[in-house]
RONU-390515 format. One record per atom (N, C-alpha, C): residue in one letter; atom name; x, y, z. Coordinates in Angstrom, 1 decimal. Atoms other than C-alpha are relative to their C-alpha. Layout:
N
ATOM  r   a       X       Y       Z
ATOM  A  CA       X       Y       Z
...
END
This chain:
148
ATOM  r   a       X       Y       Z
ATOM  M   N     0.9    -1.4     0.2
ATOM  M  CA    -0.1     0.1    -0.2
ATOM  M   C     1.0     1.2     0.3
ATOM  S   N    -0.9    -1.5     0.0
ATOM  S  CA     1.3     3.6    -0.8
ATOM  S   C    -0.3     0.7     1.2
ATOM  Y   N     0.0    -1.0    -1.0
ATOM  Y  CA     1.8     6.3     1.5
ATOM  Y   C    -1.4     0.7    -0.1
ATOM  Q   N     1.2    -0.7     0.3
ATOM  Q  CA    -1.2     8.1     0.0
ATOM  Q   C    -1.2    -0.7     0.4
ATOM  E   N     1.1     0.9    -0.2
ATOM  E  CA    -3.6     5.1     0.5
ATOM  E   C    -0.1    -0.1     1.6
ATOM  K   N     0.0     0.0    -1.4
ATOM  K  CA    -2.5     4.7     4.0
ATOM  K   C    -0.5     1.2     0.8
ATOM  K   N     0.4    -1.4    -0.7
ATOM  K  CA    -3.0     8.5     4.8
ATOM  K   C    -1.4     0.0    -0.2
ATOM  H   N     1.4    -0.2     0.2
ATOM  H  CA    -6.5     8.4     3.3
ATOM  H   C    -0.8    -1.1     0.9
ATOM  I   N     0.6     0.8    -1.1
ATOM  I  CA    -7.4     5.3     5.5
ATOM  I   C     0.1     0.4     1.3
ATOM  V   N     0.0    -0.6    -1.4
ATOM  V  CA    -6.4     6.9     8.6
ATOM  V   C    -0.9     1.2     0.0
ATOM  S   N     0.9    -1.2     0.1
ATOM  S  CA    -8.3    10.0     7.5
ATOM  S   C    -1.3    -0.5     0.0
ATOM  F   N     1.4     0.6    -0.1
ATOM  F  CA   -11.3     7.7     6.9
ATOM  F   C    -0.3    -0.1     1.4
ATOM  I   N     0.1     0.4    -1.4
ATOM  I  CA   -10.9     6.3    10.2
ATOM  I   C    -0.4     1.1     1.1
ATOM  S   N     0.2    -1.0    -0.8
ATOM  S  CA   -10.5     9.4    12.0
ATOM  S   C    -1.1     1.0    -0.2
ATOM  T   N     1.1    -0.9     0.4
ATOM  T  CA   -13.3    11.1    10.3
ATOM  T   C    -1.3    -0.6     0.7
ATOM  V   N     1.2     0.7    -0.5
ATOM  V  CA   -15.7     8.5    11.3
ATOM  V   C     0.0     0.0     1.6
ATOM  F   N     0.0    -0.1    -1.5
ATOM  F  CA   -14.5     8.4    15.0
ATOM  F   C    -0.3     1.6     0.6
ATOM  I   N     0.1    -1.3    -0.5
ATOM  I  CA   -14.4    12.3    15.3
ATOM  I   C    -1.5     0.4    -0.3
ATOM  F   N     1.4    -0.2     0.3
ATOM  F  CA   -17.9    12.5    13.7
ATOM  F   C    -1.0    -0.5     0.8
ATOM  G   N     0.7     0.8    -0.9
ATOM  G  CA   -19.4     9.8    15.7
ATOM  G   C    -0.1     0.3     1.3
ATOM  F   N     0.0    -0.7    -1.4
ATOM  F  CA   -18.2    11.2    19.0
ATOM  F   C    -0.7     1.3    -0.1
ATOM  Y   N     0.7    -1.4     0.0
ATOM  Y  CA   -19.4    14.7    18.2
ATOM  Y   C    -1.4    -0.1    -0.3
ATOM  C   N     1.5     0.1     0.1
ATOM  C  CA   -22.8    13.6    17.0
ATOM  C   C    -0.4    -0.5     1.3
ATOM  W   N     0.5     0.5    -1.3
ATOM  W  CA   -23.2    11.5    20.1
ATOM  W   C     0.0     1.0     0.9
ATOM  Y   N    -0.1    -1.2    -0.9
ATOM  Y  CA   -22.1    14.5    22.1
ATOM  Y   C    -1.3     1.0    -0.1
ATOM  V   N     0.9    -1.0     0.3
ATOM  V  CA   -24.4    16.9    20.4
ATOM  V   C    -1.5    -0.4     0.2
ATOM  F   N     1.5     0.6    -0.1
ATOM  F  CA   -27.6    14.6    20.2
ATOM  F   C    -0.3    -0.2     1.5
ATOM  Q   N     0.4     0.1    -1.4
ATOM  Q  CA   -27.2    13.9    23.8
ATOM  Q   C    -0.4     1.5     0.7
ATOM  K   N     0.3    -1.4    -0.4
ATOM  K  CA   -27.2    17.7    24.6
ATOM  K   C    -1.5     0.4    -0.5
ATOM  V   N     1.4    -0.4     0.6
ATOM  V  CA   -30.4    18.0    22.3
ATOM  V   C    -0.9    -0.6     0.9
ATOM  Q   N     0.9     0.7    -0.8
ATOM  Q  CA   -32.1    15.5    24.4
ATOM  Q   C    -0.3     0.3     1.4
ATOM  D   N     0.0    -0.4    -1.3
ATOM  D  CA   -31.3    17.0    27.7
ATOM  D   C    -0.6     1.3     0.2
ATOM  T   N     0.6    -1.2     0.0
ATOM  T  CA   -32.8    20.3    26.8
ATOM  T   C    -1.4     0.2    -0.6
ATOM  N   N     1.3    -0.6     0.8
ATOM  N  CA   -36.1    21.8    25.7
ATOM  N   C     0.2     1.3    -0.4
ATOM  M   N    -0.2    -1.5     0.6
ATOM  M  CA   -35.8    24.7    23.3
ATOM  M   C    -1.1     0.4    -0.8
ATOM  D   N     0.9    -0.7     1.0
ATOM  D  CA   -37.9    27.0    21.3
ATOM  D   C     0.5     0.1    -1.1
ATOM  T   N    -0.6     0.2     1.3
ATOM  T  CA   -37.4    27.7    17.8
ATOM  T   C     1.4     0.9    -0.1
ATOM  T   N    -1.3    -0.8     0.0
ATOM  T  CA   -34.9    30.5    18.2
ATOM  T   C     1.2    -0.6     0.7
ATOM  E   N    -1.1     0.7    -0.5
ATOM  E  CA   -32.9    28.5    20.7
ATOM  E   C     0.5    -1.1    -0.6
ATOM  T   N    -0.3     1.2     0.8
ATOM  T  CA   -33.0    25.5    18.5
ATOM  T   C     1.0     0.3    -1.2
ATOM  L   N    -0.8    -0.6     1.2
ATOM  L  CA   -31.5    27.6    15.5
ATOM  L   C     1.3     0.3     0.6
ATOM  R   N    -1.2    -0.5    -0.5
ATOM  R  CA   -28.8    29.1    17.8
ATOM  R   C     0.9    -1.3     0.4
ATOM  F   N    -0.8     1.3    -0.4
ATOM  F  CA   -27.8    25.6    19.2
ATOM  F   C     0.6    -0.9    -1.3
ATOM  W   N    -0.7     0.8     1.2
ATOM  W  CA   -27.4    23.9    15.8
ATOM  W   C     0.8     0.9    -0.8
ATOM  A   N    -1.0    -1.0     0.8
ATOM  A  CA   -25.7    26.9    14.3
ATOM  A   C     1.2    -0.2     1.0
ATOM  A   N    -1.2     0.0    -0.7
ATOM  A  CA   -23.3    26.9    17.2
ATOM  A   C     0.7    -1.5     0.0
ATOM  A   N    -0.6     1.4     0.1
ATOM  A  CA   -23.0    23.0    16.8
ATOM  A   C     0.9    -0.1    -1.3
ATOM  I   N    -0.7    -0.1     1.4
ATOM  I  CA   -21.9    23.4    13.1
ATOM  I   C     1.2     0.8     0.1
ATOM  L   N    -1.1    -0.8     0.0
ATOM  L  CA   -19.6    26.2    13.8
ATOM  L   C     1.2    -0.5     1.0
ATOM  I   N    -0.9     0.7    -1.0
ATOM  I  CA   -17.9    24.3    16.8
ATOM  I   C     0.6    -1.3    -0.6
ATOM  L   N    -0.6     1.3     0.7
ATOM  L  CA   -17.6    20.9    14.7
ATOM  L   C     1.0     0.4    -0.9
ATOM  I   N    -0.8    -0.3     0.9
ATOM  I  CA   -15.7    22.7    12.0
ATOM  I   C     1.5     0.0     0.5
ATOM  P   N    -1.2     0.0    -0.5
ATOM  P  CA   -12.7    23.8    14.1
ATOM  P   C     0.4    -1.2     0.8
ATOM  V   N    -0.2     1.1    -0.5
ATOM  V  CA   -12.7    20.8    16.3
ATOM  V   C     0.3    -1.1    -1.0
ATOM  S   N    -0.6     1.1     0.8
ATOM  S  CA   -12.5    18.5    13.4
ATOM  S   C     1.3     0.2    -0.6
ATOM  I   N    -1.4    -0.4     0.4
ATOM  I  CA    -9.6    20.4    11.8
ATOM  I   C     0.9    -0.2     1.0
ATOM  V   N    -1.0     0.3    -1.1
ATOM  V  CA    -7.7    20.4    14.9
ATOM  V   C     0.5    -1.5     0.3
ATOM  A   N    -0.2     1.5     0.1
ATOM  A  CA    -8.3    16.7    15.2
ATOM  A   C     0.7    -0.5    -0.9
ATOM  K   N    -0.6     0.7     1.4
ATOM  K  CA    -7.4    15.7    11.9
ATOM  K   C     1.5     0.6    -0.1
ATOM  I   N    -1.5    -0.3    -0.1
ATOM  I  CA    -4.1    18.0    12.1
ATOM  I   C     0.7    -0.9     1.0
ATOM  I   N    -0.7     0.8    -1.0
ATOM  I  CA    -3.2    16.1    15.2
ATOM  I   C     0.3    -1.4    -0.3
ATOM  I   N    -0.1     1.2     0.5
ATOM  I  CA    -4.0    12.7    13.8
ATOM  I   C     0.9    -0.2    -1.1
ATOM  A   N    -0.9     0.0     1.2
ATOM  A  CA    -2.0    13.5    10.7
ATOM  A   C     1.3     0.1     0.4
ATOM  I   N    -1.2    -0.3    -0.5
ATOM  I  CA     1.0    14.6    12.7
ATOM  I   C     0.4    -1.4     0.6
ATOM  I   N    -0.2     1.3    -0.6
ATOM  I  CA     0.8    11.3    14.7
ATOM  I   C     0.2    -1.0    -1.0
ATOM  F   N    -0.1     1.1     1.1
ATOM  F  CA     0.4     9.2    11.6
ATOM  F   C     1.2     0.2    -0.7
ATOM  N   N    -1.3    -0.2     0.4
ATOM  N  CA     3.4    10.8    10.0
ATOM  N   C     1.3    -0.5     0.9
ATOM  I   N    -1.1     0.4    -1.1
ATOM  I  CA     5.6    10.3    13.1
ATOM  I   C     0.0    -1.7     0.1
ATOM  I   N     0.1     1.5    -0.2
ATOM  I  CA     4.4     6.5    13.4
ATOM  I   C     0.4    -0.6    -1.3
ATOM  Y   N    -0.6     0.5     1.2
ATOM  Y  CA     5.0     6.0     9.5
ATOM  Y   C     1.4     0.2    -0.1
ATOM  R   N    -1.4    -0.1     0.3
ATOM  R  CA     8.3     7.4     9.6
ATOM  R   C     0.7    -1.0     1.0
ATOM  I   N    -0.7     1.2    -1.0
ATOM  I  CA     9.3     5.0    12.8
ATOM  I   C    -0.3    -1.3    -0.6
ATOM  T   N     0.1     1.4     0.3
ATOM  T  CA     7.9     2.1    11.4
ATOM  T   C     0.5    -0.5    -1.4
ATOM  T   N    -0.5     0.4     1.5
ATOM  T  CA     8.9     2.3     7.5
ATOM  T   C     1.4     0.6    -0.1
ATOM  K   N    -1.3    -0.8     0.3
ATOM  K  CA    12.0     4.5     7.9
ATOM  K   C     0.0     0.9    -1.4
ATOM  E   N     0.1    -0.9     1.3
ATOM  E  CA    10.7     6.5     4.9
ATOM  E   C    -0.6     1.2     0.5
ATOM  V   N     0.3    -1.4    -0.1
ATOM  V  CA    10.1    10.1     4.6
ATOM  V   C    -1.3     0.2    -0.7
ATOM  E   N     1.1    -0.4     0.7
ATOM  E  CA     6.6    11.6     3.6
ATOM  E   C     0.3     0.5    -1.4
ATOM  P   N    -0.3    -0.6     1.1
ATOM  P  CA     6.8    12.2    -0.1
ATOM  P   C    -0.4     1.5     0.1
ATOM  S   N     0.3    -1.4     0.0
ATOM  S  CA     7.3    16.1    -0.5
ATOM  S   C    -0.6     0.6    -1.3
ATOM  F   N     0.7    -0.5     1.3
ATOM  F  CA     5.8    16.4    -3.9
ATOM  F   C    -1.2    -0.8    -0.3
ATOM  S   N     0.8     0.8     0.7
ATOM  S  CA     2.8    15.5    -5.8
ATOM  S   C     0.1     0.1    -1.6
ATOM  D   N    -0.1     0.1     1.4
ATOM  D  CA     2.9    14.5    -9.4
ATOM  D   C    -1.5     0.4    -0.5
ATOM  E   N     1.4    -0.2     0.7
ATOM  E  CA     0.1    15.0   -12.1
ATOM  E   C    -1.1    -1.1     0.5
ATOM  L   N     1.0     0.9    -0.4
ATOM  L  CA    -1.5    11.8   -11.1
ATOM  L   C    -0.7     0.4     1.6
ATOM  D   N     0.6    -0.4    -1.2
ATOM  D  CA    -1.9    13.0    -7.6
ATOM  D   C    -1.0     1.4    -0.1
ATOM  K   N     0.9    -1.3     0.3
ATOM  K  CA    -3.4    16.2    -8.6
ATOM  K   C    -1.3    -0.2    -0.6
ATOM  L   N     1.2     0.6     0.7
ATOM  L  CA    -5.8    14.6   -10.9
ATOM  L   C    -0.9    -0.7     0.8
ATOM  I   N     0.6     0.9    -1.1
ATOM  I  CA    -6.8    12.2    -8.2
ATOM  I   C    -0.7     1.0     1.0
ATOM  D   N     0.5    -1.0    -1.1
ATOM  D  CA    -7.4    15.3    -5.7
ATOM  D   C    -1.0     0.7    -0.7
ATOM  L   N     1.2    -0.8     0.7
ATOM  L  CA    -9.5    17.2    -8.3
ATOM  L   C    -1.3    -0.7    -0.2
ATOM  K   N     1.3     0.9     0.0
ATOM  K  CA   -11.8    14.1    -8.9
ATOM  K   C    -0.6    -0.2     1.3
ATOM  A   N     0.5     0.1    -1.4
ATOM  A  CA   -12.1    13.6    -5.1
ATOM  A   C    -0.7     1.3     0.3
ATOM  T   N     0.7    -1.4    -0.3
ATOM  T  CA   -12.9    17.4    -4.6
ATOM  T   C    -1.3     0.1    -0.8
ATOM  R   N     1.2     0.0     1.0
ATOM  R  CA   -15.5    17.1    -7.6
ATOM  R   C    -1.0    -0.7     0.7
ATOM  N   N     0.9     0.9    -0.4
ATOM  N  CA   -17.2    14.3    -6.2
ATOM  N   C    -0.6     0.4     1.5
ATOM  S   N     0.3    -0.5    -1.2
ATOM  S  CA   -17.1    15.7    -2.6
ATOM  S   C    -1.0     1.1    -0.1
ATOM  H   N     0.9    -1.1     0.1
ATOM  H  CA   -18.8    18.9    -3.7
ATOM  H   C    -1.3    -0.3    -0.4
ATOM  Y   N     1.1     0.6     0.5
ATOM  Y  CA   -21.3    16.9    -5.6
ATOM  Y   C    -1.0    -0.4     1.0
ATOM  V   N     0.7     0.7    -1.1
ATOM  V  CA   -22.5    15.1    -2.5
ATOM  V   C    -0.3     1.0     0.9
ATOM  F   N     0.4    -1.2    -0.7
ATOM  F  CA   -22.4    18.3    -0.4
ATOM  F   C    -1.1     0.7    -0.6
ATOM  T   N     0.8    -0.8     0.6
ATOM  T  CA   -24.3    20.2    -2.9
ATOM  T   C    -1.5    -0.8     0.1
ATOM  L   N     1.2     0.8    -0.1
ATOM  L  CA   -26.9    17.4    -3.0
ATOM  L   C    -0.7     0.0     1.4
ATOM  G   N     0.8     0.0    -1.5
ATOM  G  CA   -27.3    17.3     0.9
ATOM  G   C    -0.4     1.4     0.1
ATOM  F   N     0.4    -1.4     0.1
ATOM  F  CA   -27.6    21.1     0.8
ATOM  F   C    -1.4     0.2    -0.3
ATOM  L   N     1.3     0.0     0.7
ATOM  L  CA   -30.5    20.9    -1.6
ATOM  L   C    -0.9    -0.8     1.0
ATOM  L   N     0.9     0.8    -0.8
ATOM  L  CA   -32.0    18.1     0.5
ATOM  L   C    -0.4     0.9     1.2
ATOM  A   N     0.3    -0.7    -1.2
ATOM  A  CA   -31.7    20.2     3.6
ATOM  A   C    -0.8     1.2    -0.1
ATOM  M   N     1.1    -1.0     0.4
ATOM  M  CA   -33.3    23.2     1.9
ATOM  M   C    -1.4    -0.5    -0.3
ATOM  G   N     1.2     0.4     0.1
ATOM  G  CA   -35.9    21.1     0.7
ATOM  G   C    -0.9    -0.6     1.0
ATOM  S   N     0.7     0.4    -1.3
ATOM  S  CA   -36.8    19.7     4.1
ATOM  S   C    -0.6     1.3     0.6
ATOM  L   N     0.6    -1.1    -0.5
ATOM  L  CA   -37.7    23.3     5.0
ATOM  L   C    -1.2     0.2    -0.7
ATOM  V   N     1.0    -0.2     0.9
ATOM  V  CA   -39.8    23.6     2.0
ATOM  V   C    -1.3    -1.0     0.3
ATOM  L   N     1.1     1.0    -0.4
ATOM  L  CA   -41.8    20.4     3.1
ATOM  L   C    -0.4     0.1     1.4
ATOM  D   N     0.5    -0.2    -1.5
ATOM  D  CA   -42.4    21.9     6.6
ATOM  D   C     0.6    -0.7     0.9
ATOM  M   N    -0.7     0.7    -1.1
ATOM  M  CA   -39.8    19.9     8.5
ATOM  M   C     0.6     0.8     1.0
ATOM  T   N    -0.5    -1.0    -1.1
ATOM  T  CA   -38.3    21.2    11.5
ATOM  T   C     1.5     0.6    -0.3
ATOM  P   N    -1.3    -0.5     0.3
ATOM  P  CA   -35.1    23.3    11.4
ATOM  P   C     1.0    -0.9     0.7
ATOM  T   N    -0.9     1.0    -0.3
ATOM  T  CA   -33.6    20.6    13.4
ATOM  T   C     0.4    -1.2    -1.0
ATOM  T   N    -0.3     0.9     0.9
ATOM  T  CA   -34.0    18.2    10.6
ATOM  T   C     1.0     0.6    -1.1
ATOM  M   N    -0.7    -0.6     0.9
ATOM  M  CA   -32.5    20.7     8.1
ATOM  M   C     1.5     0.0     0.5
ATOM  F   N    -1.5     0.1    -0.4
ATOM  F  CA   -29.2    21.0    10.4
ATOM  F   C     0.4    -1.4     0.1
ATOM  I   N    -0.5     1.4     0.0
ATOM  I  CA   -29.0    17.3    10.7
ATOM  I   C     0.5    -0.5    -1.4
ATOM  I   N    -0.4     0.3     1.4
ATOM  I  CA   -29.1    16.8     7.0
ATOM  I   C     1.2     0.7    -0.5
ATOM  L   N    -1.2    -0.7     0.3
ATOM  L  CA   -26.4    19.5     6.7
ATOM  L   C     1.2    -0.7     0.6
ATOM  I   N    -1.0     0.7    -0.8
ATOM  I  CA   -24.2    17.8     9.2
ATOM  I   C     0.4    -1.3    -0.6
ATOM  F   N    -0.2     1.3     0.6
ATOM  F  CA   -24.6    14.5     7.6
ATOM  F   C     0.5     0.1    -1.5
ATOM  S   N    -0.5    -0.4     1.4
ATOM  S  CA   -24.0    16.0     4.1
ATOM  S   C     1.3     0.2     0.0
ATOM  G   N    -1.5    -0.4    -0.2
ATOM  G  CA   -20.7    17.4     5.3
ATOM  G   C     0.8    -1.2     0.3
ATOM  F   N    -0.8     1.4    -0.4
ATOM  F  CA   -19.7    13.8     6.7
ATOM  F   C    -0.1    -0.7    -1.3
ATOM  L   N     0.0     0.9     1.5
ATOM  L  CA   -20.9    12.0     3.3
ATOM  L   C     0.9     0.5    -1.0
ATOM  S   N    -0.8    -0.6     1.2
ATOM  S  CA   -19.0    14.7     1.2
ATOM  S   C     1.6    -0.5     0.4
ATOM  E   N    -1.4     0.5    -0.4
ATOM  E  CA   -15.9    13.9     3.2
ATOM  E   C     0.3    -1.5    -0.4
ATOM  M   N     0.1     1.4     0.4
ATOM  M  CA   -16.5    10.1     2.8
ATOM  M   C     0.1    -0.1    -1.4
ATOM  A   N    -0.2     0.0     1.5
ATOM  A  CA   -16.9    10.7    -0.9
ATOM  A   C     1.3     0.4    -0.6
ATOM  S   N    -1.3    -0.5     0.2
ATOM  S  CA   -13.6    12.4    -1.1
ATOM  S   C     1.0    -1.1     0.2
ATOM  V   N    -0.9     0.9    -0.3
ATOM  V  CA   -11.8     9.7     0.6
ATOM  V   C    -0.1    -1.2    -0.8
ATOM  F   N     0.4     1.2     0.8
ATOM  F  CA   -13.6     6.8    -1.2
ATOM  F   C     0.6     0.2    -1.4
ATOM  T   N    -0.5    -0.1     1.4
ATOM  T  CA   -12.8     8.4    -4.5
ATOM  T   C     1.4     0.0     0.0
ATOM  T   N    -1.4     0.1     0.2
ATOM  T  CA    -9.2     8.9    -3.7
ATOM  T   C     0.6    -1.3     0.3
ATOM  L   N    -0.7     1.3    -0.3
ATOM  L  CA    -8.6     5.5    -2.4
ATOM  L   C    -0.4    -0.9    -1.4
ATOM  Y   N     0.3     0.8     0.9
ATOM  Y  CA   -10.6     4.0    -5.4
ATOM  Y   C     1.1     0.4    -1.3
ATOM  H   N    -0.7    -0.5     1.2
ATOM  H  CA    -8.5     6.1    -8.1
ATOM  H   C     1.6    -0.5     0.3
ATOM  Y   N    -1.3     0.3    -0.3
ATOM  Y  CA    -5.2     5.3    -6.3
ATOM  Y   C     0.1    -1.7    -0.3
ATOM  R   N    -0.1     1.3     0.1
ATOM  R  CA    -6.1     1.6    -6.4
ATOM  R   C    -0.2    -0.6    -1.6
ATOM  K   N     0.3     0.4     1.3
ATOM  K  CA    -7.8     1.3   -10.0
ATOM  K   C     0.6     0.9    -1.1
ATOM  G   N    -0.6    -0.9     0.9
ATOM  G  CA    -6.1     4.2   -11.7
ATOM  G   C    -1.0     1.1    -0.4
ATOM  V   N     0.7    -1.1     0.4
ATOM  V  CA    -7.6     7.3   -13.3
ATOM  V   C    -0.6    -0.4    -1.3
END
C-alpha cells in the first residue's frame, strides 16, 4: 500500500470517530434540553460552527501522529511532492465531494420547503458534510487502486 492510501485510510477512520463522537455528544445535549425555535436555531448553528474547528484540529493532530508513526515504522520520509496523478486524483475527489455536499444542501433546503423542523435541516447539513468527506476519501482510494 502506498503512503497516500495509508494516509487516506487513516483520514477515513479518524473522520468516522470524530464525527461519531461529536454526533453522540451533540445529540445527547439536544435530548437534555427543551428549546423553542430561536434557541434551536442558535444551538444547531453553534454545533456546526464548533464542529468545523474541532474537526480540523483533531485531523491535524492525527495527521502528525500518523506521519511520526509512519516514519518510525517504515524509515521512509513522507513524499514532499505531488505529481500529475496525485493532482488529478485530488481534483476528482474534490469534485465528487462537492457534488455530494451540494445534493445534501439541496435536500436540507427541501426539508424546510416540506415543513420539516429546522433541526431536520441542520441534521441533514451535518450528515451531508460527513458524506462529502467520505466521498472524497473513497474517490481517492478508488483512483489510487484502479487508476484514473
